[in-house]
C-alpha positions, 0 to 999 in steps of 0.5 A: 842786420847791421849791428852797431855792437859789432861794428864797435868790436871789429873797428879797432882791428880794421883800422890796425889792418889799414894801417899796416897796409898803409905804412908797410915797407913793401909792395905788390911786385914779385921781389920782396924789396918792392919798387921805392928807392929806400930798397935795394933791388937785388936779384942775385949776389956775386961772391969774390975773393981777390980777383976770382968770383967763387959763387954766383946765385941768381934768380935761376941758379947757383954756380960755384960755391965756397970752400975752407979748410977746417982751422982756415979762414977764407976771406975777406969774401966780397958781396956784390949784387946783381940787379935785374939786368946783371950788373953788379952793385953795392947798395951804398953805390946803387947806380939808379938811386944811392941807398942810405948806407946807415940803414942797409947792411949785410947779413950771412947766414949759415945753415950748419954753424958746427962746421963753420962760422961767419964773421961780417967784414963791418965788424972788423973794418968800415972798408969791409962793410959789404964782405965776411970771413968764413972760418972752417970748424970741422969737415962737411958740408953746408950752406949758406944765404946772403941777405940785404937788411933794411931796418930789421927785415930782408930786402933781399935773401939769396938762393942756398949757396954751397959751402965745403969744409975740408979736413 
């Protein structure tokens, strides 16, 4: 039997759920970035120092890694993202649709911050917006993850990339 009392109590929850689904940021694709043009369609990333590509993390594997000596700094480590075809891009220079670089930013997450620390390039200079510095604290091994942030949430997160801090 239909109950108006139950409907009246449940209606706010149904309305809220509908609103969240209607204005949510992602779509039904496997890529959390979705398909709309406000999101970075990254499928991997490459970490580069100078002309040397130190690591590439794509959807199937991670090759390479980062090394720094305890007490030293590696960087700037330039971050490039890979699209579905393996082409390199940066969110503000997206080759399909330029994205608003005011709403996209780099995030680097270290697994063990006792061994090393990260300084984001945009905190130092606008020219280093898609780069970071890795400071070795003590010898050991850890990992890091690269992310593209869009208005407070991850549009992309990489696989774990190995980091060695040498004595």
